Phi, psi and omega in degrees: 000105182283350177298329179296313180292325177296318180294320176299322176296320177298315180295322176298319177297317178299319179296318178297317180294323177297318179296317182291319188254357172077023174267160186243351182209138174258126179265316181216142174235128174259120184243123176273130178229123180287143180293340179265356178287168179268015182268131178264111184306318181297325177291323177298318179298315179298312182295323180298317178301318181291316183288324181289331183299129178087354178262118184302332180286322190244350182303128180085357180290150176260142174252118177253125182256129176252117181274128180259120181292156178277134173225156179214158175259123178274121181282349180269320181249001178057045178236148170272126186229155175281138177225152178245357181208153177292345182254011177298152169267158178299125180288348180267317185239352181082004181292155182255357183265082181248137174248115181297132179248330174216159176114353179257355188279160168213117182206155174282121180272317187201160173212149175252125186228167174237000000 
């Protein structure tokens, strides 16, 4: 389960930000996860609870996940289209030459701290 290592990375980033900006507690973290990423949001939530437990900075913090839909640019019809998979065909022209533009990301969007 690679979500555990990803979650540990998120907590390390929070710790670095706490050191840089001087906050002592994270109350809520909003994490954007693309629908085309290989990250399972429910696993991230489970792992976050486990990793946050016992850490004075993150214990009791909430993880809010914002799902980012997949979009791609069709090189055949020059349209931006919604996709649910990296192997989708263009829903407008049926073309196979799609370049994913959103949906693969995972990033901390925002956090509420004390």
